[in-house]
TORKOL-4160 file (C-alpha; in steps of 0.2 Angstrom, whole numbers, padded with zeros to 4 digits, m for minus):
383
<pt num="1" X="0237" Y="0573" Z="m0433"/>
<pt num="2" X="0233" Y="0586" Z="m0446"/>
<pt num="3" X="0225" Y="0603" Z="m0448"/>
<pt num="4" X="0207" Y="0607" Z="m0453"/>
<pt num="5" X="0198" Y="0624" Z="m0455"/>
<pt num="6" X="0204" Y="0638" Z="m0466"/>
<pt num="7" X="0223" Y="0637" Z="m0467"/>
<pt num="8" X="0232" Y="0650" Z="m0456"/>
<pt num="9" X="0249" Y="0652" Z="m0448"/>
<pt num="10" X="0253" Y="0639" Z="m0435"/>
<pt num="11" X="0255" Y="0641" Z="m0417"/>
<pt num="12" X="0268" Y="0631" Z="m0407"/>
<pt num="13" X="0267" Y="0615" Z="m0416"/>
<pt num="14" X="0282" Y="0605" Z="m0421"/>
<pt num="15" X="0272" Y="0599" Z="m0436"/>
<pt num="16" X="0257" Y="0604" Z="m0444"/>
<pt num="17" X="0247" Y="0588" Z="m0445"/>
<pt num="18" X="0323" Y="0427" Z="m0300"/>
<pt num="19" X="0305" Y="0419" Z="m0303"/>
<pt num="20" X="0291" Y="0430" Z="m0296"/>
<pt num="21" X="0273" Y="0424" Z="m0293"/>
<pt num="22" X="0268" Y="0429" Z="m0311"/>
<pt num="23" X="0282" Y="0418" Z="m0318"/>
<pt num="24" X="0276" Y="0403" Z="m0307"/>
<pt num="25" X="0258" Y="0406" Z="m0313"/>
<pt num="26" X="0265" Y="0405" Z="m0331"/>
<pt num="27" X="0273" Y="0388" Z="m0329"/>
<pt num="28" X="0264" Y="0371" Z="m0331"/>
<pt num="29" X="0259" Y="0365" Z="m0314"/>
<pt num="30" X="0262" Y="0349" Z="m0305"/>
<pt num="31" X="0243" Y="0347" Z="m0305"/>
<pt num="32" X="0243" Y="0348" Z="m0324"/>
<pt num="33" X="0257" Y="0335" Z="m0325"/>
<pt num="34" X="0247" Y="0323" Z="m0314"/>
<pt num="35" X="0231" Y="0325" Z="m0324"/>
<pt num="36" X="0240" Y="0322" Z="m0340"/>
<pt num="37" X="0249" Y="0307" Z="m0334"/>
<pt num="38" X="0233" Y="0300" Z="m0327"/>
<pt num="39" X="0224" Y="0303" Z="m0343"/>
<pt num="40" X="0238" Y="0295" Z="m0354"/>
<pt num="41" X="0239" Y="0279" Z="m0344"/>
<pt num="42" X="0220" Y="0277" Z="m0341"/>
<pt num="43" X="0218" Y="0278" Z="m0359"/>
<pt num="44" X="0230" Y="0263" Z="m0361"/>
<pt num="45" X="0221" Y="0254" Z="m0347"/>
<pt num="46" X="0204" Y="0255" Z="m0354"/>
<pt num="47" X="0210" Y="0251" Z="m0372"/>
<pt num="48" X="0220" Y="0236" Z="m0366"/>
<pt num="49" X="0205" Y="0230" Z="m0356"/>
<pt num="50" X="0193" Y="0232" Z="m0370"/>
<pt num="51" X="0204" Y="0222" Z="m0382"/>
<pt num="52" X="0206" Y="0208" Z="m0370"/>
<pt num="53" X="0187" Y="0207" Z="m0368"/>
<pt num="54" X="0184" Y="0208" Z="m0387"/>
<pt num="55" X="0197" Y="0194" Z="m0390"/>
<pt num="56" X="0190" Y="0184" Z="m0375"/>
<pt num="57" X="0208" Y="0181" Z="m0367"/>
<pt num="58" X="0209" Y="0169" Z="m0352"/>
<pt num="59" X="0210" Y="0174" Z="m0334"/>
<pt num="60" X="0202" Y="0191" Z="m0337"/>
<pt num="61" X="0200" Y="0195" Z="m0318"/>
<pt num="62" X="0218" Y="0192" Z="m0314"/>
<pt num="63" X="0224" Y="0200" Z="m0330"/>
<pt num="64" X="0214" Y="0215" Z="m0325"/>
<pt num="65" X="0223" Y="0216" Z="m0308"/>
<pt num="66" X="0240" Y="0214" Z="m0316"/>
<pt num="67" X="0236" Y="0227" Z="m0329"/>
<pt num="68" X="0231" Y="0239" Z="m0315"/>
<pt num="69" X="0248" Y="0236" Z="m0306"/>
<pt num="70" X="0257" Y="0239" Z="m0323"/>
<pt num="71" X="0247" Y="0255" Z="m0326"/>
<pt num="72" X="0251" Y="0262" Z="m0308"/>
<pt num="73" X="0270" Y="0258" Z="m0311"/>
<pt num="74" X="0269" Y="0267" Z="m0328"/>
<pt num="75" X="0261" Y="0282" Z="m0320"/>
<pt num="76" X="0275" Y="0283" Z="m0307"/>
<pt num="77" X="0289" Y="0281" Z="m0320"/>
<pt num="78" X="0281" Y="0295" Z="m0330"/>
<pt num="79" X="0281" Y="0305" Z="m0314"/>
<pt num="80" X="0299" Y="0303" Z="m0313"/>
<pt num="81" X="0301" Y="0309" Z="m0331"/>
<pt num="82" X="0291" Y="0325" Z="m0326"/>
<pt num="83" X="0302" Y="0328" Z="m0311"/>
<pt num="84" X="0317" Y="0327" Z="m0323"/>
<pt num="85" X="0310" Y="0339" Z="m0336"/>
<pt num="86" X="0305" Y="0351" Z="m0322"/>
<pt num="87" X="0324" Y="0352" Z="m0318"/>
<pt num="88" X="0328" Y="0359" Z="m0335"/>
<pt num="89" X="0313" Y="0371" Z="m0337"/>
<pt num="90" X="0324" Y="0385" Z="m0341"/>
<pt num="91" X="0334" Y="0377" Z="m0355"/>
<pt num="92" X="0331" Y="0380" Z="m0374"/>
<pt num="93" X="0316" Y="0370" Z="m0381"/>
<pt num="94" X="0327" Y="0360" Z="m0393"/>
<pt num="95" X="0338" Y="0355" Z="m0379"/>
<pt num="96" X="0323" Y="0350" Z="m0368"/>
<pt num="97" X="0316" Y="0339" Z="m0382"/>
<pt num="98" X="0333" Y="0330" Z="m0383"/>
<pt num="99" X="0333" Y="0327" Z="m0364"/>
<pt num="100" X="0315" Y="0321" Z="m0365"/>
<pt num="101" X="0319" Y="0309" Z="m0380"/>
<pt num="102" X="0334" Y="0302" Z="m0371"/>
<pt num="103" X="0326" Y="0300" Z="m0354"/>
<pt num="104" X="0311" Y="0291" Z="m0362"/>
<pt num="105" X="0323" Y="0276" Z="m0367"/>
<pt num="106" X="0327" Y="0270" Z="m0349"/>
<pt num="107" X="0310" Y="0273" Z="m0344"/>
<pt num="108" X="0303" Y="0263" Z="m0358"/>
<pt num="109" X="0314" Y="0248" Z="m0353"/>
<pt num="110" X="0309" Y="0250" Z="m0335"/>
<pt num="111" X="0291" Y="0249" Z="m0340"/>
<pt num="112" X="0294" Y="0234" Z="m0351"/>
<pt num="113" X="0303" Y="0226" Z="m0336"/>
<pt num="114" X="0288" Y="0229" Z="m0324"/>
<pt num="115" X="0276" Y="0223" Z="m0338"/>
<pt num="116" X="0286" Y="0207" Z="m0340"/>
<pt num="117" X="0287" Y="0203" Z="m0322"/>
<pt num="118" X="0268" Y="0207" Z="m0320"/>
<pt num="119" X="0262" Y="0196" Z="m0334"/>
<pt num="120" X="0276" Y="0183" Z="m0336"/>
<pt num="121" X="0284" Y="0181" Z="m0319"/>
<pt num="122" X="0270" Y="0172" Z="m0310"/>
<pt num="123" X="0262" Y="0155" Z="m0314"/>
<pt num="124" X="0248" Y="0162" Z="m0323"/>
<pt num="125" X="0260" Y="0165" Z="m0337"/>
<pt num="126" X="0257" Y="0147" Z="m0344"/>
<pt num="127" X="0240" Y="0154" Z="m0350"/>
<pt num="128" X="0249" Y="0166" Z="m0361"/>
<pt num="129" X="0261" Y="0153" Z="m0367"/>
<pt num="130" X="0246" Y="0142" Z="m0372"/>
<pt num="131" X="0239" Y="0156" Z="m0382"/>
<pt num="132" X="0255" Y="0159" Z="m0391"/>
<pt num="133" X="0257" Y="0140" Z="m0395"/>
<pt num="134" X="0239" Y="0140" Z="m0402"/>
<pt num="135" X="0243" Y="0155" Z="m0413"/>
<pt num="136" X="0259" Y="0145" Z="m0420"/>
<pt num="137" X="0272" Y="0155" Z="m0410"/>
<pt num="138" X="0284" Y="0151" Z="m0397"/>
<pt num="139" X="0287" Y="0160" Z="m0380"/>
<pt num="140" X="0301" Y="0174" Z="m0382"/>
<pt num="141" X="0315" Y="0174" Z="m0370"/>
<pt num="142" X="0314" Y="0188" Z="m0357"/>
<pt num="143" X="0327" Y="0199" Z="m0365"/>
<pt num="144" X="0319" Y="0199" Z="m0382"/>
<pt num="145" X="0302" Y="0201" Z="m0374"/>
<pt num="146" X="0307" Y="0216" Z="m0363"/>
<pt num="147" X="0317" Y="0224" Z="m0378"/>
<pt num="148" X="0302" Y="0222" Z="m0390"/>
<pt num="149" X="0290" Y="0229" Z="m0377"/>
<pt num="150" X="0302" Y="0244" Z="m0373"/>
<pt num="151" X="0303" Y="0248" Z="m0392"/>
<pt num="152" X="0284" Y="0248" Z="m0393"/>
<pt num="153" X="0281" Y="0259" Z="m0378"/>
<pt num="154" X="0295" Y="0271" Z="m0380"/>
<pt num="155" X="0285" Y="0281" Z="m0392"/>
<pt num="156" X="0270" Y="0282" Z="m0380"/>
<pt num="157" X="0281" Y="0288" Z="m0366"/>
<pt num="158" X="0290" Y="0300" Z="m0377"/>
<pt num="159" X="0274" Y="0307" Z="m0384"/>
<pt num="160" X="0269" Y="0312" Z="m0366"/>
<pt num="161" X="0286" Y="0320" Z="m0364"/>
<pt num="162" X="0284" Y="0330" Z="m0380"/>
<pt num="163" X="0267" Y="0335" Z="m0374"/>
<pt num="164" X="0275" Y="0342" Z="m0358"/>
<pt num="165" X="0288" Y="0351" Z="m0368"/>
<pt num="166" X="0275" Y="0359" Z="m0379"/>
<pt num="167" X="0266" Y="0365" Z="m0363"/>
<pt num="168" X="0282" Y="0372" Z="m0356"/>
<pt num="169" X="0286" Y="0381" Z="m0372"/>
<pt num="170" X="0268" Y="0388" Z="m0373"/>
<pt num="171" X="0271" Y="0394" Z="m0355"/>
<pt num="172" X="0287" Y="0402" Z="m0360"/>
<pt num="173" X="0279" Y="0411" Z="m0374"/>
<pt num="174" X="0265" Y="0418" Z="m0363"/>
<pt num="175" X="0278" Y="0424" Z="m0351"/>
<pt num="176" X="0288" Y="0432" Z="m0364"/>
<pt num="177" X="0272" Y="0441" Z="m0371"/>
<pt num="178" X="0268" Y="0446" Z="m0353"/>
<pt num="179" X="0285" Y="0453" Z="m0350"/>
<pt num="180" X="0285" Y="0462" Z="m0367"/>
<pt num="181" X="0268" Y="0470" Z="m0363"/>
<pt num="182" X="0275" Y="0476" Z="m0346"/>
<pt num="183" X="0290" Y="0483" Z="m0355"/>
<pt num="184" X="0279" Y="0492" Z="m0368"/>
<pt num="185" X="0268" Y="0499" Z="m0354"/>
<pt num="186" X="0284" Y="0504" Z="m0344"/>
<pt num="187" X="0291" Y="0513" Z="m0359"/>
<pt num="188" X="0274" Y="0521" Z="m0363"/>
<pt num="189" X="0273" Y="0527" Z="m0344"/>
<pt num="190" X="0290" Y="0534" Z="m0345"/>
<pt num="191" X="0286" Y="0543" Z="m0361"/>
<pt num="192" X="0270" Y="0550" Z="m0354"/>
<pt num="193" X="0280" Y="0556" Z="m0338"/>
<pt num="194" X="0293" Y="0564" Z="m0349"/>
<pt num="195" X="0280" Y="0574" Z="m0359"/>
<pt num="196" X="0270" Y="0578" Z="m0343"/>
<pt num="197" X="0286" Y="0585" Z="m0335"/>
<pt num="198" X="0289" Y="0596" Z="m0349"/>
<pt num="199" X="0272" Y="0605" Z="m0346"/>
<pt num="200" X="0276" Y="0612" Z="m0328"/>
<pt num="201" X="0293" Y="0620" Z="m0332"/>
<pt num="202" X="0286" Y="0627" Z="m0348"/>
<pt num="203" X="0271" Y="0635" Z="m0339"/>
<pt num="204" X="0282" Y="0640" Z="m0324"/>
<pt num="205" X="0294" Y="0649" Z="m0335"/>
<pt num="206" X="0280" Y="0659" Z="m0343"/>
<pt num="207" X="0272" Y="0663" Z="m0327"/>
<pt num="208" X="0288" Y="0669" Z="m0319"/>
<pt num="209" X="0291" Y="0680" Z="m0333"/>
<pt num="210" X="0274" Y="0688" Z="m0330"/>
<pt num="211" X="0277" Y="0689" Z="m0312"/>
<pt num="212" X="0294" Y="0698" Z="m0315"/>
<pt num="213" X="0285" Y="0710" Z="m0326"/>
<pt num="214" X="0272" Y="0714" Z="m0312"/>
<pt num="215" X="0285" Y="0717" Z="m0299"/>
<pt num="216" X="0295" Y="0728" Z="m0311"/>
<pt num="217" X="0279" Y="0739" Z="m0313"/>
<pt num="218" X="0277" Y="0739" Z="m0294"/>
<pt num="219" X="0260" Y="0730" Z="m0296"/>
<pt num="220" X="0263" Y="0722" Z="m0279"/>
<pt num="221" X="0245" Y="0717" Z="m0275"/>
<pt num="222" X="0243" Y="0708" Z="m0292"/>
<pt num="223" X="0260" Y="0700" Z="m0290"/>
<pt num="224" X="0255" Y="0693" Z="m0273"/>
<pt num="225" X="0238" Y="0687" Z="m0280"/>
<pt num="226" X="0248" Y="0678" Z="m0295"/>
<pt num="227" X="0260" Y="0670" Z="m0282"/>
<pt num="228" X="0245" Y="0663" Z="m0272"/>
<pt num="229" X="0236" Y="0657" Z="m0288"/>
<pt num="230" X="0253" Y="0649" Z="m0294"/>
<pt num="231" X="0255" Y="0640" Z="m0277"/>
<pt num="232" X="0237" Y="0633" Z="m0278"/>
<pt num="233" X="0239" Y="0628" Z="m0296"/>
<pt num="234" X="0255" Y="0618" Z="m0293"/>
<pt num="235" X="0249" Y="0610" Z="m0277"/>
<pt num="236" X="0234" Y="0604" Z="m0286"/>
<pt num="237" X="0243" Y="0598" Z="m0302"/>
<pt num="238" X="0259" Y="0590" Z="m0294"/>
<pt num="239" X="0249" Y="0579" Z="m0282"/>
<pt num="240" X="0245" Y="0567" Z="m0296"/>
<pt num="241" X="0256" Y="0555" Z="m0306"/>
<pt num="242" X="0263" Y="0561" Z="m0322"/>
<pt num="243" X="0254" Y="0548" Z="m0332"/>
<pt num="244" X="0238" Y="0548" Z="m0323"/>
<pt num="245" X="0221" Y="0552" Z="m0331"/>
<pt num="246" X="0210" Y="0564" Z="m0322"/>
<pt num="247" X="0191" Y="0568" Z="m0323"/>
<pt num="248" X="0187" Y="0582" Z="m0336"/>
<pt num="249" X="0180" Y="0592" Z="m0322"/>
<pt num="250" X="0197" Y="0592" Z="m0313"/>
<pt num="251" X="0206" Y="0596" Z="m0328"/>
<pt num="252" X="0195" Y="0611" Z="m0332"/>
<pt num="253" X="0197" Y="0616" Z="m0313"/>
<pt num="254" X="0216" Y="0617" Z="m0315"/>
<pt num="255" X="0214" Y="0627" Z="m0331"/>
<pt num="256" X="0203" Y="0639" Z="m0322"/>
<pt num="257" X="0216" Y="0641" Z="m0309"/>
<pt num="258" X="0229" Y="0645" Z="m0323"/>
<pt num="259" X="0217" Y="0657" Z="m0331"/>
<pt num="260" X="0215" Y="0666" Z="m0314"/>
<pt num="261" X="0234" Y="0668" Z="m0314"/>
<pt num="262" X="0233" Y="0676" Z="m0331"/>
<pt num="263" X="0218" Y="0687" Z="m0327"/>
<pt num="264" X="0230" Y="0696" Z="m0315"/>
<pt num="265" X="0240" Y="0701" Z="m0331"/>
<pt num="266" X="0225" Y="0704" Z="m0342"/>
<pt num="267" X="0211" Y="0710" Z="m0331"/>
<pt num="268" X="0202" Y="0719" Z="m0345"/>
<pt num="269" X="0206" Y="0708" Z="m0360"/>
<pt num="270" X="0204" Y="0690" Z="m0354"/>
<pt num="271" X="0187" Y="0683" Z="m0354"/>
<pt num="272" X="0184" Y="0665" Z="m0350"/>
<pt num="273" X="0170" Y="0653" Z="m0355"/>
<pt num="274" X="0168" Y="0635" Z="m0351"/>
<pt num="275" X="0155" Y="0624" Z="m0360"/>
<pt num="276" X="0156" Y="0606" Z="m0353"/>
<pt num="277" X="0140" Y="0596" Z="m0352"/>
<pt num="278" X="0136" Y="0589" Z="m0335"/>
<pt num="279" X="0136" Y="0571" Z="m0342"/>
<pt num="280" X="0155" Y="0573" Z="m0347"/>
<pt num="281" X="0162" Y="0579" Z="m0331"/>
<pt num="282" X="0168" Y="0562" Z="m0326"/>
<pt num="283" X="0176" Y="0558" Z="m0343"/>
<pt num="284" X="0194" Y="0554" Z="m0340"/>
<pt num="285" X="0208" Y="0564" Z="m0349"/>
<pt num="286" X="0227" Y="0565" Z="m0348"/>
<pt num="287" X="0231" Y="0577" Z="m0334"/>
<pt num="288" X="0236" Y="0594" Z="m0340"/>
<pt num="289" X="0232" Y="0590" Z="m0358"/>
<pt num="290" X="0224" Y="0607" Z="m0361"/>
<pt num="291" X="0238" Y="0617" Z="m0352"/>
<pt num="292" X="0248" Y="0620" Z="m0368"/>
<pt num="293" X="0233" Y="0624" Z="m0378"/>
<pt num="294" X="0226" Y="0637" Z="m0365"/>
<pt num="295" X="0244" Y="0644" Z="m0364"/>
<pt num="296" X="0245" Y="0647" Z="m0383"/>
<pt num="297" X="0228" Y="0655" Z="m0382"/>
<pt num="298" X="0234" Y="0668" Z="m0370"/>
<pt num="299" X="0251" Y="0670" Z="m0378"/>
<pt num="300" X="0245" Y="0672" Z="m0396"/>
<pt num="301" X="0227" Y="0677" Z="m0394"/>
<pt num="302" X="0225" Y="0688" Z="m0378"/>
<pt num="303" X="0242" Y="0696" Z="m0376"/>
<pt num="304" X="0242" Y="0702" Z="m0394"/>
<pt num="305" X="0225" Y="0710" Z="m0394"/>
<pt num="306" X="0220" Y="0727" Z="m0389"/>
<pt num="307" X="0202" Y="0722" Z="m0386"/>
<pt num="308" X="0194" Y="0708" Z="m0374"/>
<pt num="309" X="0197" Y="0691" Z="m0380"/>
<pt num="310" X="0187" Y="0676" Z="m0375"/>
<pt num="311" X="0196" Y="0659" Z="m0372"/>
<pt num="312" X="0183" Y="0645" Z="m0373"/>
<pt num="313" X="0185" Y="0628" Z="m0366"/>
<pt num="314" X="0172" Y="0616" Z="m0372"/>
<pt num="315" X="0168" Y="0597" Z="m0373"/>
<pt num="316" X="0156" Y="0586" Z="m0383"/>
<pt num="317" X="0153" Y="0568" Z="m0385"/>
<pt num="318" X="0153" Y="0561" Z="m0403"/>
<pt num="319" X="0148" Y="0543" Z="m0404"/>
<pt num="320" X="0161" Y="0534" Z="m0392"/>
<pt num="321" X="0173" Y="0548" Z="m0393"/>
<pt num="322" X="0176" Y="0563" Z="m0382"/>
<pt num="323" X="0180" Y="0580" Z="m0391"/>
<pt num="324" X="0189" Y="0594" Z="m0382"/>
<pt num="325" X="0190" Y="0612" Z="m0389"/>
<pt num="326" X="0201" Y="0626" Z="m0384"/>
<pt num="327" X="0197" Y="0642" Z="m0394"/>
<pt num="328" X="0201" Y="0660" Z="m0394"/>
<pt num="329" X="0194" Y="0674" Z="m0404"/>
<pt num="330" X="0210" Y="0685" Z="m0405"/>
<pt num="331" X="0216" Y="0693" Z="m0420"/>
<pt num="332" X="0235" Y="0691" Z="m0420"/>
<pt num="333" X="0241" Y="0673" Z="m0424"/>
<pt num="334" X="0259" Y="0668" Z="m0422"/>
<pt num="335" X="0271" Y="0672" Z="m0436"/>
<pt num="336" X="0280" Y="0658" Z="m0446"/>
<pt num="337" X="0296" Y="0662" Z="m0437"/>
<pt num="338" X="0288" Y="0658" Z="m0420"/>
<pt num="339" X="0280" Y="0642" Z="m0426"/>
<pt num="340" X="0287" Y="0627" Z="m0416"/>
<pt num="341" X="0297" Y="0636" Z="m0404"/>
<pt num="342" X="0289" Y="0628" Z="m0388"/>
<pt num="343" X="0281" Y="0613" Z="m0381"/>
<pt num="344" X="0263" Y="0618" Z="m0388"/>
<pt num="345" X="0254" Y="0606" Z="m0399"/>
<pt num="346" X="0269" Y="0595" Z="m0402"/>
<pt num="347" X="0268" Y="0590" Z="m0383"/>
<pt num="348" X="0249" Y="0588" Z="m0384"/>
<pt num="349" X="0250" Y="0577" Z="m0400"/>
<pt num="350" X="0264" Y="0566" Z="m0393"/>
<pt num="351" X="0255" Y="0563" Z="m0376"/>
<pt num="352" X="0239" Y="0558" Z="m0386"/>
<pt num="353" X="0249" Y="0547" Z="m0397"/>
<pt num="354" X="0257" Y="0538" Z="m0382"/>
<pt num="355" X="0241" Y="0537" Z="m0372"/>
<pt num="356" X="0228" Y="0532" Z="m0386"/>
<pt num="357" X="0238" Y="0528" Z="m0402"/>
<pt num="358" X="0228" Y="0530" Z="m0418"/>
<pt num="359" X="0212" Y="0531" Z="m0408"/>
<pt num="360" X="0216" Y="0550" Z="m0404"/>
<pt num="361" X="0218" Y="0565" Z="m0415"/>
<pt num="362" X="0223" Y="0583" Z="m0414"/>
<pt num="363" X="0218" Y="0596" Z="m0427"/>
<pt num="364" X="0221" Y="0615" Z="m0426"/>
<pt num="365" X="0218" Y="0630" Z="m0437"/>
<pt num="366" X="0210" Y="0647" Z="m0439"/>
<pt num="367" X="0191" Y="0646" Z="m0441"/>
<pt num="368" X="0183" Y="0658" Z="m0454"/>
<pt num="369" X="0176" Y="0668" Z="m0439"/>
<pt num="370" X="0194" Y="0672" Z="m0434"/>
<pt num="371" X="0205" Y="0667" Z="m0419"/>
<pt num="372" X="0212" Y="0650" Z="m0417"/>
<pt num="373" X="0205" Y="0633" Z="m0412"/>
<pt num="374" X="0212" Y="0617" Z="m0407"/>
<pt num="375" X="0201" Y="0601" Z="m0406"/>
<pt num="376" X="0207" Y="0585" Z="m0397"/>
<pt num="377" X="0198" Y="0569" Z="m0400"/>
<pt num="378" X="0200" Y="0553" Z="m0389"/>
<pt num="379" X="0191" Y="0538" Z="m0383"/>
<pt num="380" X="0177" Y="0542" Z="m0371"/>
<pt num="381" X="0182" Y="0533" Z="m0354"/>
<pt num="382" X="0172" Y="0537" Z="m0339"/>
<pt num="383" X="0179" Y="0537" Z="m0321"/>
C-alpha cells in the first residue's frame, strides 16, 4: 500500500503506504488395494505363462491351472497384508515401513509353501523332476525349495507393501495440506471478522457524538431522523456475516444510508455524488470496505469546511481489476498530530490484504485540484 498524487498530510492511516468424511476420502480405499493387488499378481501370472510357452515346458494346460491357483492364493495373502497395514494407518511412515517389511517375511514363506504344494505335491511333479535332471540338476528337498522361493518372492511382496505405504503417505500429505488450508482460511476469516467488527463501533461512536450534539442544541427533529437512519443502517449492515462480500450496489446503498445520517448534521454543506457504471453493480467487494473512507471524508473534508463539499463514490474497471474511489473536495486536511488516530485507512488496508493479498492495493493522497482521494484496487469478481 502506498501513496500517490501530490504529497499532502495523511488522514487516519497507521502507515503511509476422530475421522470425518473428508479424512476418509483422503485415505487409500479398499478398492485401490484390490486393484493394485490384482494388477501385481496378474502381471506375475502373464509373465510366468509367457515364459512357460517360450520355453515349451511340459503339461502346459495343467501348469496353467496350478499357476492360477497359486496366483489366487497370493492375492489372498497380499489382501491379509493390506488388512494388517490398514490397522496401522495412523503410525509414522517409518514405523509403517518396518511393519510392512517384517510382515512380508511370513507371507513370502506362506506363498512359497502354497507354490510348492501346487507344483510339487501332486504326481505331475515328475515332469518337473525330469526337466531338472535334463538340465543337470537334482530335485531340491522341500525345505530348501520353499526357502529359496520365499527369498525370491519376498521382494515382490514387499514391493507391493512399499507401494501401499507410499499411497498412505501421499494421502496423509494431502490431508495435512487440506487441514493447513482450512486453518489458514479460518485464520483469515477470524482476521476479517475482527477488522469488520472494528468498523461498526467506530462508526457508532462518531454517530452518537453527532446525535448528542443535536440533542444538546435541541434539534429534536433532526435527532429523531438521525436515530431512524442509524437504525436502518445497522439493520442492513449487521444482517451479513463479518467476512462476507457484497455486491457493489449494496455497499453503495449502505454508504448512502450513512451519508443520509450525516446530512442531518450538515444539511447545507454535504453534497453526495455516486458514479458507478451499471455494469459494475454486481461486482463483489468486502462489506463496509468504503465506510472508513466515507467517514474520513466527512470528518476531515465536510466538517472543517465552511462551503459545500462534494463527497464522491465512484467505480471503474481496469482490465481484470475493480477500482473504487472515495473523494472529497474539502480544504482542511488532517494535521500531522491527528494522523493514525483511528481505524481509517489502516483498517481498509488490512482487510484488503487479508481478503486479496498482493492482488489488492490502496493509495491515497491530495490531488492537485485539492481535497482528498483514496483509491482501492482489487480483483474484479462478480456475484
